[in-house]
DOPAPA-794425 format. One record per residue: x, y, z of N, C-alpha, C in turn; residue in one letter. Coordinates in pm, whole numbers, plus 32768, in hexadecimal, padded with zeros to 4 digits. Example, Ala and Ser with C-alpha at 12.3 -4.5 7.8 and 13.67 -1.06 7.14 Angstrom:
<sites>
85277DC7830C84CE7E3E830C85287EB6830Ca;85057F1F82C485577F9682CA850A80038313s;
</sites>
This chain:
<sites>
A2F7E69A8284A2D5E62782D8A2BEE5A98285m;A295E5BD8208A27FE54881B4A301E4FC819Ee;A36FE547818CA3F2E507817AA419E4BC81F9f;A3FFE4F9826CA420E4B882ECA3CEE43982FEf;A34DE43F82DBA2F8E3C882E6A329E359828Bd;A35AE37D8214A390E31981B7A40BE2D681F1t;A462E3278230A4D9E2EF826FA4B4E28C82DDi;A450E2B1832EA424E258839BA3F1E1D58362i;A3A3E1DC82F5A36DE16282B8A3DCE1098281l;A43EE147823FA4ADE0F98207A4FFE0B88276v;A51AE10282E1A566E0CA8351A517E05D8399l;A494E07083A0A43EE00983DBA448DF87838Bq;A441DF948308A44FDF1E82B2A4DADEE282BBs;A53FDF3882CAA5C8DF0982D8A5D6DEAE8352t;A5A0DED983C3A5A6DE88843CA55CDE058429i;A4E5DE0E83EFA492DD9683DDA4D6DD308383r;A516DD5F8318A554DD0482B8A5DDDCD282E3l;A61CDD188341A6A1DCF0836DA69EDC8583DAs;A62CDC73841CA625DC17848EA64ADB878469v;A60DDB4A8400A636DAC183DFA6C8DAB883B5p;A6FDDB22837AA78ADB238354A7E3DB2483D0l;A7BBDB718435A80ADB7684B1A80CDAEE84F6i;A797DAB08502A790DA2B853FA7EBD9C984F4f;A7DDD9C7846FA828D965841FA8BDD983841Ea;A8E2DA038417A970DA258416A9B2DA06849Ca;A96CDA21850BA9A1D9FB858EA9ACD963859Al;A94CD91D855EA952D88A855CA9D2D85C8517a;A9EDD89484A2AA67D870845AAAE4D89984A6g;AADBD90684F3AB4DD9358540AB7AD8CD85A6l;AB1AD89385F0AB3CD82C8652AB7ED7B4860Ey;AB42D78885A1AB74D711855DABFED7288521s;AC0DD79684DAAC8AD7AC8492ACFCD7D584EEe;ACDCD817855EAD44D83585C0AD7ED7B585FCr;AD30D74985FBAD61D6CA8630ADABD67985C5s;ADADD6AB854AADF4D66584DFAD9CD6128485g;AD17D61C8495ACBBD5D08440AC73D63183E3v;AC98D6328365AC55D6888304ABC7D65482ECf;AB6AD6B082DFAADDD68782D1AA9BD6D58262d;AA95D69781ECAA4ED6D5817CA9BBD6AC817Di;A996D65C81E2A90CD62B81EBA8B1D681823Fg;A8D6D6FF8256A87FD75982A4A7F6D7668262l;A7F6D76F81DEA779D77E8193A71CD70781ADe;A753D68E81A5A701D61781B8A6C9D60C8244g;A71AD62C82A8A6EAD6248332A681D68E834Ek;A692D7068315A62AD76D8323A5A7D73E82E4m;A5B1D704826DA539D6D88226A4F3D6688273l;A541D60882A6A507D59C82F5A4C5D5D28374a;A507D63283B5A4CED66E842DA44ED6BA840Fg;A44CD701839EA3D3D74C8378A35ED6EF8361a;A378D680831CA30CD6208302A2DDD5DE8383f;A33DD5AF83D4A317D56B8450A2CAD5C884ADa;A2F7D64584B8A2B3D6A4850FA224D6BC84E4g;A211D6D58462A18AD6F0842FA132D6748439a;A16BD5FF841FA11DD5838424A0EDD56784B3a;A148D5718513A123D558859FA0C0D5C285D1v;A0D8D63F85ADA07FD6AA85D99FF4D69C859Ea;9FEAD66C85219F66D65C84E39F19D5E88520s;9F61D580854C9F1FD50B85869EF3D5268616v;9F4DD56386649F32D57786F29F01D6048713f;9EFFD65B86AE9ECFD6E486C29F1DD72C8730d;9FA1D71A87309FF6D7558797A079D784875As;A096D804876AA112D83B8734A18BD8058780a;A17DD7F28803A1EDD7C18853A213D7338829i;A1ADD6DC8819A1C9D65387EDA204D6538760l;A1D5D6AE870CA20ED6BA8686A2A1D6E0868Bg;A2C3D73E86E2A34FD76786F1A3A5D6F38721l;A372D6A78783A3BCD63387B5A3D1D5CD8745i;A367D5B586F6A373D5598686A3DAD5878621g;A3DBD6098603A43BD63F85A3A4CAD62B85D2a;A4E2D6478652A569D63B868AA596D5A9868Bv;A53CD54E86B4A562D4C186BDA581D4868633l;A530D4A785CFA549D4728548A5CAD4AB850Ev;A5E0D52D8521A65CD56884EEA6D6D52C8534a;A6C9D51085B5A737D4D085FEA74ED44085CEm;A6E2D3FD85A7A6F0D3758571A740D37884EEa;A723D3DA8498A771D3E9841DA802D40C843Df;A816D45E84A5A89DD48284CFA8E9D4078500a;A8A3D3AD8545A8E3D3328573A911D2DB84FEl;A8C1D2D98494A8E8D28E841CA969D2C983E3v;A96DD34D83DBA9E6D38F83A7AA5DD3748402h;AA47D3788486AAB3D35F84E5AAE8D2D084D8a;AA8BD27284CDAAB4D1E584C2AB05D1CE8443y;AAD6D20983D5AB1BD1F58355ABA4D2388352a;ABADD2B18389AC28D2FD837AAC89D2F083EFs;AC56D2CD8467ACAED2C284DCACD0D23184FAi;AC66D1E1850CAC7ED154852EACB6D10684B8t;AC75D1148443ACA0D0CA83CDAD0CD113837Cq;AD29D18E83A3AD93D1DF8362AD7AD1F182CDr;ACFBD20382AAACD8D218821FACEFD2A881F4g;ACDCD2C28176ACECD3488140AC7BD3A18172n;AC9ED40C81B6AC39D46181F5ABE4D4AD8190q;AC1ED4D18120ABD2D51980B9AB6AD4BD807Bi;AB93D443805BAB35D3E4801FAAC3D3C58080i;AAE4D3B380FEAA7DD3998164AA19D40B816Bs;AA4BD4878169A9F1D4FA816FA998D50680F5g;A9D1D4ED807FA982D4F18003A917D4858006v;A93AD40D8037A8D9D3A0803FA865D3C6809Ba;A883D407810AA819D4338166A7BCD4968121i;A7F4D4F180D3A7A1D551808AA742D50B8029n;A776D4A97FE0A722D4607F80A6B6D40F7FC7f;A6DDD3CA8031A67CD378807AA60DD3CE80B5v;A632D43D80F2A5CDD495812FA570D4D080C5a;A5A8D4F98055A555D5347FEBA4EFD4D17FB6a;A518D4537FA5A4BBD3EF7F72A45CD3BA7FDBg;A492D39E8054A440D36080BDA3CFD3BC80EBa;A3E9D43F80F4A381D49A8124A309D49D80C5t;A324D4998044A2B7D49B7FE2A26CD4167FE2v;A2B6D3A87FE4A277D3237FE0A222D30D805Di;A25BD32B80D3A210D317814FA19AD3778159l;A1B0D3F2812CA142D453812EA0CDD42680D9g;A0EAD3F08063A080D3BF800CA03ED3428046q;A08FD2E8807FA058D26C80B6A001D2858131a;A027D2E581849FE0D2FC82029F6BD35D81F4w;9F7CD3C581A29F18D43181A09ECFD440811Bf;9F00D40080B19EBED403802E9EA5D4927FFCr;9F09D4E9800E9EFAD5737FE09F72D59E7F8Bq;9FA0D5417F37A00ED5617EDDA092D57A7F22g;A0A9D5387F92A126D54A7FDBA122D5B78043g;A0B2D5FC804DA0A3D66480B2A062D62A812Fr;A071D671819EA027D64D82169FA8D6A3821Ct;9F44D67A82689ECCD6CD82769EEFD75482B4p;9EA2D7BD82959EBBD83F82D39EB0D835836Bp;9F0CD87783B09F0FD87084429EAAD8D1847Fl;9E6FD8A684ED9E14D8FD85379E65D960858Bs;9E21D9B885CF9E65DA1B86249EB6D9D68692a;9E82D96786C69ECBD91E872F9F41D8D186F7e;9F3ED8B386779FA7D863863AA01BD8B38605g;A012D9378608A081D98A85D8A0A4D9F28641k;A11BDA278637A149DA8A8697A10ADB118679f;A0E8DB5986E3A0ABDBDC86D6A111DC4986F7q;A0FFDCBB86B8A15ADD2C86D1A147DD5F8760a;A1B4DD8C879CA1B2DDBE8824A1BBDE568823l;A16CDE948877A170DF268883A1BBDF4C8901e;A223DF9D88F3A271DFC78966A221E02689BEl;A245E0328A3EA1FAE08A8A9AA1F7E11A8A68p;A181E1558A71A168E1E28A50A17CE20389BCf;A17DE19D8966A18FE1B688D7A11DE209889Ea;A0A2E1E988C6A02FE2348893A02EE2C388C7a;A058E2D68944A054E35B8980A0B7E3BD8943q;A12BE38A8917A191E3E588E2A191E3E98849v;A131E3A8880AA131E39E8777A12AE4278734a;A0E8E4898774A0D6E50C8737A148E56D8752d;A1A9E54487A2A21CE59A87BDA272E5A3873Fv;A294E61B8711A2E3E6288696A368E5DE869Ep;A38DE5A28631A40CE55B861EA419E4E3867Bi;A427E4FA86FEA440E48C875BA3C8E42F8767l;A34EE466875CA2D6E4138767A2CFE3A586FFg;A2D9E3C8867DA2D8E35F8616A34CE2FD8621p;A3C0E32F864AA434E2D68659A418E26C86C2i;A3DFE2948733A3C4E235879EA34AE1DE8781y;A2DCE21E8756A25DE1D58748A255E18386C8s;A29DE1AA865FA293E16285DFA311E11585BBe;A386E15085DAA403E10E85B5A430E0A9861El;A429E0CF869EA458E0768708A3E9E01C873El;A370E04C873EA2FFDFFD8771A2B8DFB786FDs;A263DF568721A212DF1586BBA254DEA28673g;A2C2DE6F86A9A305DDFC866BA2E1DD7C86B5h;A307DD0C867CA2EEDC8B86BBA354DC708728f;A330DC198785A38EDBF687EFA40FDBBD87B9g;A407DB6F874BA47FDB36870FA4DBDBA286D7l;A4A3DC1486B1A4F5DC838680A550DCB686EFt;A515DCD08764A565DD0187D5A5C9DC968802y;A5A2DC1787F9A5FCDBAA881EA675DBA687C1l;A65EDBB88740A6CCDBB386DFA735DC1D86FEa;A709DC97871AA769DD028736A7AADCEF87BFf;A761DCB5881FA79BDC9A88A2A806DC2D889Aa;A7F8DBD2883AA859DB66882CA8E1DB9687F9l;A8E5DC0C87BEA965DC3F878AA9C7DC5A87FCv;A9A4DCAF8860AA03DCC088D0AA14DC418922p;A9AADBEE892AA9B7DB708973AA1DDB158930f;AA1ADB0D88AAAA7ADABB8861AB07DAF08872t;AB15DB75886FAB9ADBB18886ABCDDB898910w;AB77DB908975AB9FDB6B89FDABC5DAD88A05w;AB76DA8289C6AB92D9F289CAAC18D9D48989v;AC30DA108914ACAAD9EF88C8AD29DA298907l;AD1DDAA08942AD96DAE6896DADA4DAF68A05f;AD40DACA8A51AD47DADC8AE2AD28DA5E8B31r;AD16D9ED8AEFACF8D9728B36AD5CD9058B11t;AD67D8A18B68ADC2D8328B4EAD96D7E58AD2r;AD12D7D38AC4ACDFD78D8A4FAD06D7D689CEf;ACF9D85B89CEAD1CD8A88957ADAFD8A38937g;AE03D8A7899FAE93D89E8989AEB7D817894Al;AE7CD7AC8980AE98D7278949AE60D71988BCr;ADEBD75688A4ADAED74F881FAE06D79187B7l;AE3AD80687D7AE92D84C8779AF16D8018768r;AF46D7C787D5AFC4D77D87CEAFB7D7008777a;AF46D6BB8781AF36D6408733AF28D660869Ev;AEFED6D9867EAEF7D70185F2AF7DD72B85BAg;AFDAD74D8613B05FD77985E7B0C6D70A85F0e;B0C5D6C18661B12AD65A8676B0EFD5E886C9n;B0A4D58F868AB062D52586D5B0C5D4C6871Ap;B13BD4B586E3B19DD45C8721B1C7D49087AAa;B1D7D51487B7B1FCD54F8838B18BD53C889Ea;B10FD54A886FB09CD53588C8B097D4A588F6v;B0AFD44A889AB0ADD3BC88BBB11CD39A891Fd;B190D3D6890BB202D3BF8965B1E1D3EC89F4t;B18DD45489FFB165D4868A83B0FCD42E8AC5a;B0D5D3C18A83B074D3658ABEAFE3D38A8AA6g;AFCAD3E08A44AF42D40C8A24AF15D3C589A4i;AE9CD39389A4AE6AD3478930AE4AD3A588BBs;AE94D397884FAE7DD3E787D7ADF5D3C4879Bv;ADD7D3438797AD5AD316875AACE2D34B87A6i;ACE3D344882BAC72D373887AAC60D40A886Ew;ACCED454886BACC5D4E58859AC85D50787D3l;ACB0D4C3876AAC7AD4E186E5ABE8D4B686DAr;ABC4D4498719AB38D41F871AAAE1D48B875Cy;AB0ED4BF87CDAAC0D5268812AAB2D5A487BCr;AB1ED5C88777AB18D63E8721AAB4D62A86AFa;AAB6D5B48673AA5AD5988604A9CAD5918636v;A9B4D55F86AFA92DD55E86E8A8FCD5EB8704l;A954D6428733A92FD6D08744A907D70C86BDc;A952D6E78656A932D71485CEA8A6D6E785A6c;A887D66885C0A803D634859CA793D67A85E6g;A7A8D6938668A740D6D686B7A722D7628681a;A78AD7AD8660A775D835862DA737D83485A2l;A758D7D08551A716D7C384CEA682D7A684E1c;A660D75A854AA5D4D741856AA58AD7C2858Bg;A5C9D81985D7A58DD89B85F7A578D8ED8577f;A5DCD8EA851EA5D0D93484A0A55BD8FF844Da;A550D87B8444A4E1D84083F7A45BD85F8434g;A452D85684BAA3D3D87484FEA3AAD90484E6a;A40BD95E84E4A3EBD9EC84CAA3AED9FE8440y;A3E5D9B583DFA3B3D9C38356A323D9918347l;A304D91E8383A282D8E0836BA219D90083D5s;A243D9348449A1E4D94A84B7A1E1D9D984E9m;A22FDA3184ACA22FDABD84D7A20EDB188460a;A26BDB228402A250DB7A8390A1F2DB39832Bi;A1DFDAB68336A17BDA7082E4A11FDA228342s;A0B1D9F2830BA052D9A4835BA049D9178325a;A0BCD8DA830BA0BFD85382D6A139D83E8281g;A150D7C1825CA1C4D79E820BA1A0D79D8178f;A1FBD7D08126A1ECD7CA8095A268D78E8056g;A25BD7547FE4A2CAD7117FA0A341D76F7F91k;A3B6D73F7FBDA434D7897FAFA42AD8167FE7n;A3EBD825805CA3D2D8AB8090A450D8F080C4m;A4BBD8A680DAA537D8E78103A574D9398091t;A560D90E8015A587D95B7F9EA618D98B7FA3a;A672D9337FCDA700D9557FCDA730D9A08048g;A6DAD9B080AEA702D9FB8126A779D9BA816Ca;A77FD9368169A7EFD8F181A8A873D9118166g;A872D91F80E2A8EED940809AA914D9D280B0f;A8AFDA2A80B8A8CADAB680D8A907DAC08163i;A8D1DA7281C4A907DA72824CA998DA41824Da;A9B5D9DD81FBAA3ED9AA81F1AA9ADA1681B7l;AA68DA5F8154AAB5DACE811BAACCDB3B8183a;AA64DB5881D3AA71DBBC823DAAD9DB9282A4a;AADEDB1082C2AB3EDADC8322ABCDDAF082F0l;ABE4DAD58271AC6ADAE98237AC8ADB7E8230i;AC25DBCD8207AC33DC5F81FEAC58DC988287f;AC22DC5E82F2AC3BDC8D837AACBADC5383B7a;ACFDDBFB836DAD79DBBD839BAD67DB72841Ek;ACF5DB31842CACDADAD6849CACDADB1E8524w;ACA8DB9B8527AC9FDBE785A4AC0DDC0C85BDk;ABD9DBF48638AB48DC018651AB0DDC8A8632p;AB4CDCF68660AB14DD7B8649AB16DD9D85B5v;AB84DD7A8573AB8CDD9084E2AB25DD3E8497n;AB06DCC784CCAA9DDC738490AA18DCBE8491v;A9F7DCFA8503A979DD45850CA977DDB884A7m;A9E3DE03849FA9E9DE758443A9DFDE4783B2l;AA22DDD98391AA1ADDA58309A98CDD7882E7a;A94ADD368347A8C0DD09832FA861DD7F8320c;A879DDE8836EA827DE61835FA83CDE9F82D5l;A8B7DE9B82A5A8D3DECF821EA886DE8181B5l;A88BDDFB81BDA843DDA9815CA7ACDDBA816Ef;A77EDDCB81EAA6F1DDE68202A6C7DE6A81C3g;A71FDECD81CBA702DF50818EA6F9DF4480F6f;A753DEF580BAA74EDEE18029A6CBDE9F7FFFl;A69FDE3C804EA620DDFB8031A5ABDE5B8041n;A5B2DEB080A8A547DF1380BFA540DF77804Ca;A5B4DFA2801AA5B6E0007FAAA583DFBE7F2Cm;A5A2DF3D7F1DA56EDEF37EA9A4D6DEF67EA7e;A499DEDC7F1AA406DEDC7F24A3D0DF697F0Fi;A415DFCB7F49A3E6E0557F44A3EAE08E7EB7r;A450E0687E69A465E0A77DE6A421E05D7D74l;A3E5DFE97D91A3A1DFA07D26A32DDFF27CEFq;A32EE0037C6AA2C3E04D7C29A2CFE0E37C32g;A338E1177C74A34AE1A87C80A39DE1DD7C0Ck;A384E2597BE8A3D2E29B7B80A438E2F87BC1e;A4B6E2E97B9AA520E33C7BD0A546E3A77B6Al;A572E41F7B99A599E48B7B3EA609E45E7AE0p;A5FAE47F7A60A65CE46379F7A66BE3CE79D7f;A626E3787A21A631E2E87A0AA5AEE2AC79DCi;A540E2DA7A18A4BEE2A279FAA49FE22C7A55g;A442E1DB7A2BA41AE16A7A7EA481E0FA7A73e;A4ACE0C97AE9A510E05E7AEDA4CADFD87AE1i;A4FADF7E7A8CA4BADEFA7A7FA4B6DEB07B04p;A447DE6E7B1FA436DE247B9CA4A2DDB97BABi;A4C4DD787B3AA527DD0D7B40A5AEDD417B70q;A5D1DDBB7B45A650DDF47B70A64FDE117C06f;A5DFDE467C38A5D5DE667CC6A5D9DDE77D1Am;A59DDD7B7CE7A5A0DCFE7D32A62DDCC37D37q;A67ADCDA7CCEA703DCA67CCAA767DD027D10a;A73EDD7F7D2EA79CDDE17D64A7E2DDB47DE4l;A79BDD7E7E48A7E3DD537EC2A84FDCEB7EA6p;A835DC907E48A896DC287E2AA90CDC607DDBy;A8EFDCBF7D81A95ADD007D35A9B8DD4B7D94i;A97CDD997DF0A9CDDDE57E4EAA18DD8A7EAFl;A9DEDD157ECEAA24DCB47F22AAA7DC8A7EE0t;AAA0DC697E5EAB17DC407E15AB7CDCB27E10v;AB4CDD2C7DF6ABA6DDA07DEDABECDDB87E72i;AB9EDDB57EE0ABD8DDCD7F65AC3FDD647F89l;AC1EDCE67F6FAC7ADC7A7F91ACF7DC7D7F3Al;ACE6DCAB7EBCAD56DCA97E5FADB7DD1C7E75a;AD84DD907EA1ADDEDE027EA1ADE2DE5C7F19g;AD91DE437F81AD89DEA57FEBADADDE718076f;ADC7DDF28086ADDFDDC1810DAE72DDA08126i;AEC5DDAE80C0AF50DD8880D3AF5BDCF080DCg;AFC5DCC4811BAFDDDC348125AF96DBFF81A1k;AF33DBA7818DAEECDB6981FCAF31DAE4821Ba;AF6CDADB8291AFB7DA6382B6AF61DA0E8313i;AF35D99A82E6AEE3D943833AAF37D8FF83A4p;AEF9D8BC8405AF46D86D8466AFA4D80C841Fp;B01DD7FF8452B086D7B2840CB060D72083F8k;B017D6E78458AFF2D659844CAF69D646840Da;AF30D6B083D8AEABD6A9839CAEA7D64D8324g;AE45D5F58323AE32D59B82B3AE8BD52082B4g;AEE0D513831AAF3ED4A38320AF13D4438390v;AEEDD3C9836FAEC8D36883D8AF40D34D8433p;AF25D34384B4AF93D32D8512AFACD2988524y;B02AD2738514B053D1E98529B0B1D1E885A1v;B08CD1A18609B0DBD19E8684B160D159866Bk;B1CBD19C8695B250D1628684B265D0F486EBe;B2A4D08B86C0B2BED0198719B351D0148743r;
</sites>
């Protein structure tokens, strides 16, 4: 049973660590399916995390914090949309600039407003999200095998956790079963044909980038108001880039995105689990190696295990209306 309990704990951590990746990867999915590459997922997540924690600490409300996180991340998304869609600027440069601005602005504003070295004050119980217990979780906890799976693995997560996984089939439905999704995919492949049909390419791409910003806000709020009780400097720690890698690894498909994020979440969970442990014939693994392991495996997976990942044909190319 000890081995089974260990598996439950690792899978529990896998789910917890994969949630911000799922939000961010789905965010990138909307944007990149429309033809707008977004390397600024990290910056929007970081801005959302800071805004959420700052608003929640001031108003002592998790809901207001979530709204603040989403609005600020969408504001950063609008900047990216204006630079890359309206002004037809380089989308990669715009995304990198957003990452730099968010990394610097969150620390400067945090220090100016709260005087705690760039951190926000610790959030109260009302200012952060609480774990939810599913019905009858306590009653079935003692049932062998199924009890721990239901009461510990499926129950006891935050509301944002269940929302992240619910968004996967919802995103699939939106992209492949709705008029908006059909047009979104079409504008990422052949914007001229969409324009010829009388549909605004610019407005479609703006909506996709705004969806991206909103989901990045959810990812940031989860980091600072759910698994943590406040904002800390650079708390995303590369999660946006991992989410971008997961998106490419999944070949821009929603269900595959979830599976890829769970894989990266599992790697992070194993990193935490194996720190300081001695393995047979190997001994104690250096902490630095375990911390780098998820990133090393990311490079290996992207380099040799996904085959050829073909992005949307019009991705990264500003649309110029033919006259």
